[in-house]
N, C-alpha and C positions, 0 to 999 in steps of 0.2 A: 447222791446228797449234795447238798453246795457246801464248800471249804469256805467259811466266812474268817479265817484266821487273818487274809488280807485285810491292812488296814484300808480304810474309805475315810478320807476327813483330817480333820487337824485334833490335836490333844487340845484340852483347854487353856494349858499352860503358852502352849504354842500362841494361841487367838490372844491371852492376856497381853503375852510378850509385844505381839503385834499391835497392840490396842496402846499399849503406852508407849512403842516408838513412834507411833502416830501422832498422840499426846505432847510428846514433848517435840516432835516437828512444829506442830502445828501453834505451841505457845512461843516458840521461835519465831515464827512468822509474824505472831501478832505482836510479839514486842517489838519487834523489827518496824512494824508498819505503823503501830505506834509513834515513835521515834521520828520515824520519817514524815507522818502527820503534823506533828508538834513543829519540826523546822521547817515545815512548808508553810504552815500559820504563822512562824516568826518574820519568814521573808516575805508573806503578805501584808504583814504588819508594819516592816521596816520600809517597804516600797510606799506605802500609806504614808507615814510620818515625813518621807522624802518630799511626797507632793505636798502635805502642808506646809513643810518649812520652805518649797519651792513659792508657794502662795504669800507666805508670811514674808518673803524678801521682798516682793513684787508689793506689798501692803506698806511694809517699811519704806521702796524708794517710793513711791506716791503722796506717803503721809509724815516721814521722818520721824516716824517713832511705830513700834508693834503695837495691835490691838491691845488697847484696856478693856475687856469683855467680860473681865471677873465681878461678880455684884459685891465681892465680901474687900474688908480692908487687907487681906494677906496676898489679893492679885492670883492667887490661883482658883480654875474652875475645871470642871470636864470640859474636854476639847471639843463640843459640841457648841457652846456657846460662839465658837468661833462663827459658826456658819455664815453668818449676815455679813459681815467683816471681810471674808475668804472668796465669799460666790463671784464679786466680780473678775477674782484673779484666778480662779481655777471652776472648769467646766463642771466639773462631776465630784462633788465630796466624798470621800472615802465611807465607808459603811463602818460603824461602829466607833464615831467619834467621841460618844460619850464615854468609852473604857479606857481613852486616854486621858491624863491629865495635864493641863496647861498653865504655866505660871509665867508671869511678864516682871521684869527687872520694877520694883517700883521707883528707882531713881530714875525720871523721865524716860522712862518705860523704853530703852535702848539695848536688853537683852533677854532674852526669855530662853525657856526650856517647856521639853513635852516628854513626861513620863510616858514610857512603852510599856505595856503588861506583855511580858512573854512567855511562853509556855516551856520550850526545851531550856530557857536560860533563864536567869532572875529579870525581875524589871529594872529597866535601865532609861535613861534620860539622856537624850539630845537638843542645843538648841546652839543660840550665840550669846557668847559674853558672861558663861555661867561661873560668875564667882563665886567663891568660897562662902562668902558672909550672907549670901540669900539662897543658893541652892541647898537643896536635899543631900541626903547621905547617899542617895538612891546612885549607883555607878554609871560611869558614862558609857553609852552607846560606842562599841568601836568595832 
């Protein structure tokens, strides 16, 4: 007769423990990946804003003021309204301009800021001559 007293395979407890360890490791990798993806997205956004800012400076050098493209009296709008003004100064406009907010200083249009929506950090603003009298409470991008 055959002796079946030898164990062949794993017990259910061993399998459950192995699956729990795999699930914990997978969740750690997933959280780490999401954080990396968000930071990469933010880096891309800040690169796009740098391009927009350079084009705005070229516009200012040519016209003596920053573009007043916002249709409302508060001088703020989505940054995609800048497309026509910046096209001569920027070969390719960055994607997703409608996600940024553009504000121009109502006094002689000598200052502006752009609100940059980020994923890994809070929304921030960057620009030129961002005096407290007309800028928002959104923190500066540093």
